[in-house]
C-alpha positions as CSV (number, residue, x, y, z in Angstrom):
1,M,50.6,44.8,45.1
2,A,52.4,47.6,46.0
3,V,55.7,46.5,47.2
4,R,57.8,49.7,47.2
5,Y,61.3,48.8,46.7
6,A,63.0,51.4,48.8
7,A,60.5,51.2,51.6
8,L,61.4,47.4,51.9
9,L,65.2,48.5,52.0
10,A,64.3,50.7,55.0
11,L,62.2,48.8,56.4
12,A,64.6,45.6,56.7
13,A,67.1,48.3,57.6
14,L,66.1,49.2,60.2
15,A,64.0,45.6,61.6
16,T,67.0,43.5,60.4
17,T,64.8,41.4,58.8
18,A,63.5,41.1,57.0
19,G,39.9,36.7,42.8
20,C,36.3,36.5,42.8
21,R,34.1,33.8,44.5
22,G,33.7,31.0,41.9
23,G,35.8,28.7,39.4
24,T,37.1,25.2,39.7
25,D,39.9,23.2,40.7
26,T,41.9,22.7,37.4
27,A,45.4,20.4,36.6
28,A,48.2,22.4,35.3
29,V,47.9,24.6,32.6
30,A,50.2,23.8,29.4
31,E,50.0,27.5,27.8
32,A,49.8,30.7,29.9
33,P,48.1,33.5,27.7
34,S,50.6,35.9,26.2
35,G,52.5,38.4,29.1
36,T,51.9,35.6,31.7
37,I,52.8,32.4,32.9
38,A,51.4,28.9,33.7
39,L,51.9,28.8,37.7
40,T,50.4,25.2,39.7
41,I,49.8,25.4,43.6
42,T,49.2,21.0,45.1
43,G,48.2,21.2,48.2
44,S,45.7,18.6,49.7
45,K,42.7,19.8,48.3
46,G,44.6,19.4,44.5
47,K,46.2,21.1,41.4
48,H,44.9,25.6,41.1
49,A,46.8,26.5,37.9
50,F,47.3,30.6,37.5
51,A,48.7,32.4,34.8
52,V,49.9,34.8,36.6
53,E,52.5,38.4,35.7
54,L,56.1,37.9,36.3
55,A,57.9,40.9,38.3
56,K,61.0,39.2,38.4
57,T,62.7,43.4,38.7
58,A,63.3,46.0,41.2
59,D,61.1,48.6,38.8
60,E,58.9,45.9,38.2
61,Q,58.0,45.1,42.2
62,E,57.8,47.7,43.4
63,R,55.3,48.6,40.9
64,G,53.7,45.5,41.6
65,L,49.4,45.7,41.3
66,M,49.3,49.1,42.2
67,F,46.0,51.3,40.7
68,R,45.1,47.6,39.2
69,T,41.5,46.6,39.0
70,D,42.1,44.5,36.5
71,I,42.7,41.0,38.3
72,P,41.7,37.8,36.4
73,Q,40.4,35.3,38.8
74,D,43.1,32.6,38.5
75,G,45.4,35.3,37.7
76,G,47.9,37.0,40.2
77,M,51.9,38.8,40.4
78,L,54.6,36.1,40.6
79,F,57.7,38.5,42.3
80,A,61.2,36.1,41.3
81,P,63.3,36.2,42.2
82,Y,62.6,37.9,45.4
83,P,64.5,40.2,46.5
84,P,65.4,40.1,42.5
85,D,68.9,41.0,42.8
86,G,69.2,37.3,43.0
87,G,70.4,37.7,46.6
88,P,69.8,34.9,49.2
89,P,66.3,34.5,50.7
90,R,65.0,37.4,53.4
91,A,61.9,38.0,54.8
92,A,59.6,40.6,53.4
93,N,57.4,43.1,54.2
94,F,54.5,44.4,51.5
95,W,51.9,46.7,51.8
96,M,48.7,47.7,50.1
97,K,49.3,51.5,49.1
98,N,47.5,52.2,45.8
99,T,45.8,48.4,45.6
100,P,42.4,49.3,45.1
101,S,41.6,45.4,45.0
102,P,41.6,42.7,48.0
103,L,44.7,40.5,47.2
104,D,46.0,37.1,48.7
105,I,49.4,37.5,49.3
106,L,51.6,34.1,50.0
107,F,54.5,34.1,50.5
108,I,57.0,30.9,49.3
109,R,60.2,29.4,50.6
110,P,63.4,28.9,49.2
111,D,62.0,24.8,48.6
112,G,58.3,25.6,47.0
113,T,56.1,25.9,50.0
114,I,54.6,28.3,50.8
115,A,55.5,29.6,54.6
116,R,52.6,32.3,55.6
117,I,49.5,33.6,53.4
118,A,47.6,36.7,53.7
119,E,44.4,36.8,53.0
120,N,42.4,39.9,51.4
121,T,44.6,42.2,52.5
122,V,43.4,45.2,52.8
123,P,43.3,47.9,49.7
124,Q,45.4,51.0,50.3
125,S,46.5,50.0,52.8
126,E,50.0,50.6,54.3
127,T,50.4,48.5,56.7
128,P,53.3,46.2,56.5
129,I,52.5,42.7,56.1
130,P,55.6,39.9,57.0
131,S,56.5,36.5,55.2
132,G,57.5,36.0,59.1
133,E,60.9,34.2,57.5
134,P,63.0,34.3,54.5
135,V,61.5,33.2,51.5
136,S,62.6,33.2,47.8
137,A,59.7,34.2,45.8
138,V,55.7,35.8,46.5
139,L,52.6,35.4,44.8
140,E,49.4,37.9,44.5
141,L,46.0,36.3,44.2
142,R,42.7,37.9,43.7
143,G,41.1,38.7,47.1
144,G,39.6,35.7,48.1
145,R,40.8,32.7,45.5
146,V,42.6,30.5,48.4
147,L,40.0,30.3,50.9
148,D,37.9,29.7,47.6
149,L,40.2,27.0,46.3
150,G,41.4,25.7,50.1
151,I,44.7,26.5,49.2
152,A,46.9,26.5,52.5
153,E,50.4,27.0,53.8
154,G,52.8,24.1,53.8
155,D,51.5,23.7,49.5
156,R,53.5,23.6,46.6
157,V,54.2,26.4,44.3
158,S,55.1,25.3,40.8
159,W,56.1,27.3,37.6
160,A,58.2,27.4,34.7
161,G,61.8,27.2,35.7
162,R,60.9,25.9,39.0
163,P,60.5,22.6,39.7
164,G,58.3,21.9,41.9
């Protein structure tokens, strides 16, 4: 997903607010493939395991999943910490510029619960996708996974180094 950090800062200053069908429910991933971290979403529909890339620097978060068409069914990207400078949680605005694949974007509160979900976002769109409230992390999944797995706002997200 394409997060333009400079654009986010400009939006924040102006506003002063800041995959494919299928798959099964699985328990937490014991080990994530090289270059990824294990992440679990737990809710009323069970536990769902993912192996996601971690975008923790401003450059990584700006690049996000731009130009990517190879997003694994149970893969994605976690933007943590958000903001990347480690400051307090703040409202986020993401966009899909230069992102050819639809994504599900999950905005995560400091307590690890999902504040808002933007499902199947429109590829290449420059329309801001707001979090609606301050968040401390953002998760991008392959478009359609939220619906497939029954993931909902209020579900809990955990990953290595973040209890859940």
